[in-house]
PyMOL Python script that loads the backbone (N, CA, C, O; Angstrom):
from pymol import cmd

cmd.read_pdbstr("""\
ATOM      1  N   MET A   1       0.824  -1.193   0.000  1.00  0.00           N
ATOM      2  CA  MET A   1       0.000   0.000   0.000  1.00  0.00           C
ATOM      3  C   MET A   1       0.866   1.255   0.000  1.00  0.00           C
ATOM      4  O   MET A   1       0.602   2.194  -0.751  1.00  0.00           O
ATOM      5  N   SER A   2       1.889   1.272   0.831  1.00  0.00           N
ATOM      6  CA  SER A   2       2.773   2.426   0.924  1.00  0.00           C
ATOM      7  C   SER A   2       3.569   2.616  -0.369  1.00  0.00           C
ATOM      8  O   SER A   2       3.798   3.743  -0.808  1.00  0.00           O
ATOM      9  N   PHE A   3       3.989   1.493  -0.974  1.00  0.00           N
ATOM     10  CA  PHE A   3       4.740   1.569  -2.231  1.00  0.00           C
ATOM     11  C   PHE A   3       3.861   2.162  -3.334  1.00  0.00           C
ATOM     12  O   PHE A   3       4.331   2.960  -4.145  1.00  0.00           O
ATOM     13  N   GLY A   4       2.601   1.773  -3.362  1.00  0.00           N
ATOM     14  CA  GLY A   4       1.678   2.297  -4.364  1.00  0.00           C
ATOM     15  C   GLY A   4       1.471   3.795  -4.215  1.00  0.00           C
ATOM     16  O   GLY A   4       1.412   4.521  -5.207  1.00  0.00           O
ATOM     17  N   LEU A   5       1.360   4.256  -2.977  1.00  0.00           N
ATOM     18  CA  LEU A   5       1.202   5.696  -2.742  1.00  0.00           C
ATOM     19  C   LEU A   5       2.464   6.461  -3.112  1.00  0.00           C
ATOM     20  O   LEU A   5       2.396   7.564  -3.655  1.00  0.00           O
ATOM     21  N   SER A   6       3.614   5.871  -2.816  1.00  0.00           N
ATOM     22  CA  SER A   6       4.884   6.506  -3.170  1.00  0.00           C
ATOM     23  C   SER A   6       5.018   6.614  -4.685  1.00  0.00           C
ATOM     24  O   SER A   6       5.439   7.643  -5.212  1.00  0.00           O
ATOM     25  N   LEU A   7       4.657   5.546  -5.370  1.00  0.00           N
ATOM     26  CA  LEU A   7       4.730   5.535  -6.835  1.00  0.00           C
ATOM     27  C   LEU A   7       3.767   6.565  -7.423  1.00  0.00           C
ATOM     28  O   LEU A   7       4.108   7.270  -8.372  1.00  0.00           O
ATOM     29  N   LEU A   8       2.585   6.648  -6.865  1.00  0.00           N
ATOM     30  CA  LEU A   8       1.607   7.628  -7.327  1.00  0.00           C
ATOM     31  C   LEU A   8       2.106   9.052  -7.074  1.00  0.00           C
ATOM     32  O   LEU A   8       1.937   9.924  -7.927  1.00  0.00           O
ATOM     33  N   ALA A   9       2.711   9.294  -5.928  1.00  0.00           N
ATOM     34  CA  ALA A   9       3.240  10.621  -5.612  1.00  0.00           C
ATOM     35  C   ALA A   9       4.353  11.016  -6.585  1.00  0.00           C
ATOM     36  O   ALA A   9       4.401  12.158  -7.041  1.00  0.00           O
ATOM     37  N   VAL A  10       5.237  10.087  -6.901  1.00  0.00           N
ATOM     38  CA  VAL A  10       6.327  10.368  -7.844  1.00  0.00           C
ATOM     39  C   VAL A  10       5.760  10.632  -9.228  1.00  0.00           C
ATOM     40  O   VAL A  10       6.207  11.548  -9.917  1.00  0.00           O
ATOM     41  N   LEU A  11       4.779   9.838  -9.643  1.00  0.00           N
ATOM     42  CA  LEU A  11       4.166  10.029 -10.947  1.00  0.00           C
ATOM     43  C   LEU A  11       3.477  11.390 -11.032  1.00  0.00           C
ATOM     44  O   LEU A  11       3.613  12.093 -12.033  1.00  0.00           O
ATOM     45  N   LEU A  12       2.752  11.758 -10.004  1.00  0.00           N
ATOM     46  CA  LEU A  12       2.099  13.071  -9.992  1.00  0.00           C
ATOM     47  C   LEU A  12       3.119  14.208  -9.998  1.00  0.00           C
ATOM     48  O   LEU A  12       2.907  15.229 -10.653  1.00  0.00           O
ATOM     49  N   LEU A  13       4.206  14.038  -9.283  1.00  0.00           N
ATOM     50  CA  LEU A  13       5.258  15.057  -9.281  1.00  0.00           C
ATOM     51  C   LEU A  13       5.868  15.212 -10.673  1.00  0.00           C
ATOM     52  O   LEU A  13       6.090  16.334 -11.129  1.00  0.00           O
ATOM     53  N   LEU A  14       6.138  14.103 -11.344  1.00  0.00           N
ATOM     54  CA  LEU A  14       6.704  14.177 -12.695  1.00  0.00           C
ATOM     55  C   LEU A  14       5.736  14.829 -13.679  1.00  0.00           C
ATOM     56  O   LEU A  14       6.146  15.625 -14.523  1.00  0.00           O
ATOM     57  N   LEU A  15       4.461  14.493 -13.570  1.00  0.00           N
ATOM     58  CA  LEU A  15       3.469  15.123 -14.442  1.00  0.00           C
ATOM     59  C   LEU A  15       3.360  16.622 -14.168  1.00  0.00           C
ATOM     60  O   LEU A  15       3.236  17.422 -15.096  1.00  0.00           O
ATOM     61  N   PHE A  16       3.406  16.993 -12.903  1.00  0.00           N
ATOM     62  CA  PHE A  16       3.358  18.410 -12.539  1.00  0.00           C
ATOM     63  C   PHE A  16       4.574  19.162 -13.086  1.00  0.00           C
ATOM     64  O   PHE A  16       4.433  20.269 -13.607  1.00  0.00           O
ATOM     65  N   LEU A  17       5.760  18.573 -12.971  1.00  0.00           N
ATOM     66  CA  LEU A  17       6.967  19.218 -13.489  1.00  0.00           C
ATOM     67  C   LEU A  17       6.920  19.350 -15.005  1.00  0.00           C
ATOM     68  O   LEU A  17       7.314  20.379 -15.552  1.00  0.00           O
ATOM     69  N   ARG A  18       6.443  18.317 -15.682  1.00  0.00           N
ATOM     70  CA  ARG A  18       6.320  18.383 -17.149  1.00  0.00           C
ATOM     71  C   ARG A  18       5.355  19.490 -17.544  1.00  0.00           C
ATOM     72  O   ARG A  18       5.643  20.269 -18.452  1.00  0.00           O
ATOM     73  N   PHE A  19       4.218  19.566 -16.872  1.00  0.00           N
ATOM     74  CA  PHE A  19       3.241  20.610 -17.146  1.00  0.00           C
ATOM     75  C   PHE A  19       3.844  21.991 -16.891  1.00  0.00           C
ATOM     76  O   PHE A  19       3.628  22.920 -17.671  1.00  0.00           O
ATOM     77  N   SER A  20       4.595  22.124 -15.806  1.00  0.00           N
ATOM     78  CA  SER A  20       5.182  23.421 -15.459  1.00  0.00           C
ATOM     79  C   SER A  20       6.203  23.872 -16.488  1.00  0.00           C
ATOM     80  O   SER A  20       6.244  25.050 -16.844  1.00  0.00           O
ATOM     81  N   PHE A  21       7.031  22.949 -16.971  1.00  0.00           N
ATOM     82  CA  PHE A  21       8.028  23.330 -17.974  1.00  0.00           C
ATOM     83  C   PHE A  21       7.394  23.595 -19.328  1.00  0.00           C
ATOM     84  O   PHE A  21       7.891  24.420 -20.093  1.00  0.00           O
ATOM     85  N   ARG A  22       6.310  22.911 -19.630  1.00  0.00           N
ATOM     86  CA  ARG A  22       5.659  23.065 -20.933  1.00  0.00           C
ATOM     87  C   ARG A  22       4.886  24.374 -21.030  1.00  0.00           C
ATOM     88  O   ARG A  22       4.982  25.078 -22.035  1.00  0.00           O
ATOM     89  N   TYR A  23       4.126  24.703 -19.999  1.00  0.00           N
ATOM     90  CA  TYR A  23       3.232  25.852 -20.075  1.00  0.00           C
ATOM     91  C   TYR A  23       3.692  27.053 -19.263  1.00  0.00           C
ATOM     92  O   TYR A  23       3.082  28.117 -19.366  1.00  0.00           O
ATOM     93  N   SER A  24       4.722  26.928 -18.477  1.00  0.00           N
ATOM     94  CA  SER A  24       5.299  28.005 -17.654  1.00  0.00           C
ATOM     95  C   SER A  24       4.222  28.872 -17.007  1.00  0.00           C
ATOM     96  O   SER A  24       4.226  30.093 -17.159  1.00  0.00           O
ATOM     97  N   TRP A  25       3.319  28.248 -16.301  1.00  0.00           N
ATOM     98  CA  TRP A  25       2.242  28.948 -15.613  1.00  0.00           C
ATOM     99  C   TRP A  25       2.774  29.854 -14.511  1.00  0.00           C
ATOM    100  O   TRP A  25       2.083  30.777 -14.081  1.00  0.00           O
ATOM    101  N   TRP A  26       3.997  29.601 -14.051  1.00  0.00           N
ATOM    102  CA  TRP A  26       4.574  30.334 -12.947  1.00  0.00           C
ATOM    103  C   TRP A  26       5.230  31.642 -13.383  1.00  0.00           C
ATOM    104  O   TRP A  26       5.538  32.484 -12.541  1.00  0.00           O
ATOM    105  N   ALA A  27       5.450  31.825 -14.688  1.00  0.00           N
ATOM    106  CA  ALA A  27       6.106  33.040 -15.179  1.00  0.00           C
ATOM    107  C   ALA A  27       5.125  34.214 -15.124  1.00  0.00           C
ATOM    108  O   ALA A  27       3.933  34.037 -15.378  1.00  0.00           O
ATOM    109  N   PRO A  28       5.617  35.403 -14.797  1.00  0.00           N
ATOM    110  CA  PRO A  28       4.708  36.551 -14.756  1.00  0.00           C
ATOM    111  C   PRO A  28       4.173  36.876 -16.151  1.00  0.00           C
ATOM    112  O   PRO A  28       4.893  36.754 -17.142  1.00  0.00           O
ATOM    113  N   ALA A  29       2.931  37.281 -16.220  1.00  0.00           N
ATOM    114  CA  ALA A  29       2.319  37.645 -17.503  1.00  0.00           C
ATOM    115  C   ALA A  29       2.923  38.951 -17.999  1.00  0.00           C
ATOM    116  O   ALA A  29       3.187  39.859 -17.211  1.00  0.00           O
ATOM    117  N   VAL A  30       3.140  39.041 -19.297  1.00  0.00           N
ATOM    118  CA  VAL A  30       3.698  40.237 -19.915  1.00  0.00           C
ATOM    119  C   VAL A  30       2.577  40.930 -20.689  1.00  0.00           C
ATOM    120  O   VAL A  30       1.799  40.285 -21.391  1.00  0.00           O
ATOM    121  N   ASP A  31       2.512  42.235 -20.550  1.00  0.00           N
ATOM    122  CA  ASP A  31       1.496  43.011 -21.249  1.00  0.00           C
ATOM    123  C   ASP A  31       1.667  42.846 -22.765  1.00  0.00           C
ATOM    124  O   ASP A  31       2.788  42.769 -23.267  1.00  0.00           O
ATOM    125  N   TYR A  32       0.546  42.794 -23.478  1.00  0.00           N
ATOM    126  CA  TYR A  32       0.610  42.618 -24.932  1.00  0.00           C
ATOM    127  C   TYR A  32       1.155  43.849 -25.648  1.00  0.00           C
ATOM    128  O   TYR A  32       1.465  43.775 -26.837  1.00  0.00           O
ATOM    129  N   GLN A  33       1.279  44.981 -24.951  1.00  0.00           N
ATOM    130  CA  GLN A  33       1.884  46.168 -25.548  1.00  0.00           C
ATOM    131  C   GLN A  33       3.402  46.037 -25.632  1.00  0.00           C
ATOM    132  O   GLN A  33       4.043  46.752 -26.402  1.00  0.00           O
ATOM    133  N   GLN A  34       3.976  45.138 -24.855  1.00  0.00           N
ATOM    134  CA  GLN A  34       5.416  44.919 -24.876  1.00  0.00           C
ATOM    135  C   GLN A  34       5.786  44.088 -26.107  1.00  0.00           C
ATOM    136  O   GLN A  34       5.071  43.148 -26.455  1.00  0.00           O
ATOM    137  N   PRO A  35       6.887  44.424 -26.760  1.00  0.00           N
ATOM    138  CA  PRO A  35       7.285  43.652 -27.946  1.00  0.00           C
ATOM    139  C   PRO A  35       7.761  42.253 -27.569  1.00  0.00           C
ATOM    140  O   PRO A  35       8.349  42.052 -26.506  1.00  0.00           O
ATOM    141  N   ARG A  36       7.505  41.306 -28.434  1.00  0.00           N
ATOM    142  CA  ARG A  36       8.012  39.942 -28.273  1.00  0.00           C
ATOM    143  C   ARG A  36       9.283  39.840 -29.110  1.00  0.00           C
ATOM    144  O   ARG A  36       9.280  40.156 -30.300  1.00  0.00           O
ATOM    145  N   ILE A  37      10.343  39.406 -28.492  1.00  0.00           N
ATOM    146  CA  ILE A  37      11.633  39.344 -29.178  1.00  0.00           C
ATOM    147  C   ILE A  37      12.049  37.887 -29.318  1.00  0.00           C
ATOM    148  O   ILE A  37      12.107  37.147 -28.336  1.00  0.00           O
ATOM    149  N   LEU A  38      12.332  37.492 -30.533  1.00  0.00           N
ATOM    150  CA  LEU A  38      12.810  36.155 -30.815  1.00  0.00           C
ATOM    151  C   LEU A  38      14.120  36.300 -31.579  1.00  0.00           C
ATOM    152  O   LEU A  38      14.151  36.890 -32.659  1.00  0.00           O
ATOM    153  N   MET A  39      15.193  35.767 -31.024  1.00  0.00           N
ATOM    154  CA  MET A  39      16.505  35.928 -31.647  1.00  0.00           C
ATOM    155  C   MET A  39      17.085  34.563 -31.976  1.00  0.00           C
ATOM    156  O   MET A  39      17.005  33.630 -31.176  1.00  0.00           O
ATOM    157  N   TYR A  40      17.655  34.460 -33.132  1.00  0.00           N
ATOM    158  CA  TYR A  40      18.355  33.253 -33.541  1.00  0.00           C
ATOM    159  C   TYR A  40      19.845  33.561 -33.589  1.00  0.00           C
ATOM    160  O   TYR A  40      20.249  34.623 -34.063  1.00  0.00           O
ATOM    161  N   HIS A  41      20.642  32.657 -33.109  1.00  0.00           N
ATOM    162  CA  HIS A  41      22.079  32.854 -33.094  1.00  0.00           C
ATOM    163  C   HIS A  41      22.749  31.692 -33.806  1.00  0.00           C
ATOM    164  O   HIS A  41      22.389  30.532 -33.604  1.00  0.00           O
ATOM    165  N   MET A  42      23.726  32.016 -34.640  1.00  0.00           N
ATOM    166  CA  MET A  42      24.542  30.959 -35.247  1.00  0.00           C
ATOM    167  C   MET A  42      25.598  30.551 -34.241  1.00  0.00           C
ATOM    168  O   MET A  42      26.307  31.404 -33.708  1.00  0.00           O
ATOM    169  N   ILE A  43      25.711  29.285 -33.980  1.00  0.00           N
ATOM    170  CA  ILE A  43      26.704  28.832 -33.020  1.00  0.00           C
ATOM    171  C   ILE A  43      27.878  28.164 -33.717  1.00  0.00           C
ATOM    172  O   ILE A  43      28.837  27.754 -33.064  1.00  0.00           O
ATOM    173  N   SER A  44      27.808  28.051 -35.045  1.00  0.00           N
ATOM    174  CA  SER A  44      28.927  27.501 -35.794  1.00  0.00           C
ATOM    175  C   SER A  44      28.940  28.130 -37.181  1.00  0.00           C
ATOM    176  O   SER A  44      27.960  28.736 -37.614  1.00  0.00           O
ATOM    177  N   ASP A  45      30.050  27.979 -37.857  1.00  0.00           N
ATOM    178  CA  ASP A  45      30.155  28.501 -39.213  1.00  0.00           C
ATOM    179  C   ASP A  45      29.257  27.685 -40.143  1.00  0.00           C
ATOM    180  O   ASP A  45      29.035  26.496 -39.910  1.00  0.00           O
ATOM    181  N   PRO A  46      28.739  28.324 -41.199  1.00  0.00           N
ATOM    182  CA  PRO A  46      27.901  27.578 -42.158  1.00  0.00           C
ATOM    183  C   PRO A  46      28.722  26.461 -42.825  1.00  0.00           C
ATOM    184  O   PRO A  46      29.934  26.590 -43.002  1.00  0.00           O
ATOM    185  N   LYS A  47      28.057  25.386 -43.183  1.00  0.00           N
ATOM    186  CA  LYS A  47      28.735  24.287 -43.868  1.00  0.00           C
ATOM    187  C   LYS A  47      29.085  24.705 -45.282  1.00  0.00           C
ATOM    188  O   LYS A  47      28.353  25.481 -45.896  1.00  0.00           O
ATOM    189  N   LYS A  48      30.173  24.211 -45.799  1.00  0.00           N
ATOM    190  CA  LYS A  48      30.615  24.567 -47.138  1.00  0.00           C
ATOM    191  C   LYS A  48      29.631  24.097 -48.188  1.00  0.00           C
ATOM    192  O   LYS A  48      29.465  24.765 -49.209  1.00  0.00           O
ATOM    193  N   SER A  49      28.970  22.966 -47.969  1.00  0.00           N
ATOM    194  CA  SER A  49      28.074  22.412 -48.985  1.00  0.00           C
ATOM    195  C   SER A  49      26.783  23.220 -49.145  1.00  0.00           C
ATOM    196  O   SER A  49      26.102  23.076 -50.160  1.00  0.00           O
ATOM    197  N   THR A  50      26.433  24.051 -48.187  1.00  0.00           N
ATOM    198  CA  THR A  50      25.199  24.826 -48.278  1.00  0.00           C
ATOM    199  C   THR A  50      25.401  26.213 -48.860  1.00  0.00           C
ATOM    200  O   THR A  50      24.429  26.938 -49.069  1.00  0.00           O
ATOM    201  N   GLN A  51      26.620  26.590 -49.120  1.00  0.00           N
ATOM    202  CA  GLN A  51      26.873  27.931 -49.653  1.00  0.00           C
ATOM    203  C   GLN A  51      26.783  27.963 -51.146  1.00  0.00           C
ATOM    204  O   GLN A  51      26.971  29.017 -51.754  1.00  0.00           O
TER     205      GLN A  51
END
""", "prot")
cmd.dss("prot")
cmd.show_as("cartoon", "prot")
cmd.util.cbc("prot")
cmd.orient("prot")
């Protein structure tokens, strides 16, 4: 009985963590008047075959 409850608690914790990382409900809401910035960075030189 105790093992089953422990397993259920761990499973619920993992599901909660997955939900938290996926939807970031804990992050403060940003006003829609603020710009959304998305930046891409090259971390390596382009391959010779693609030039």
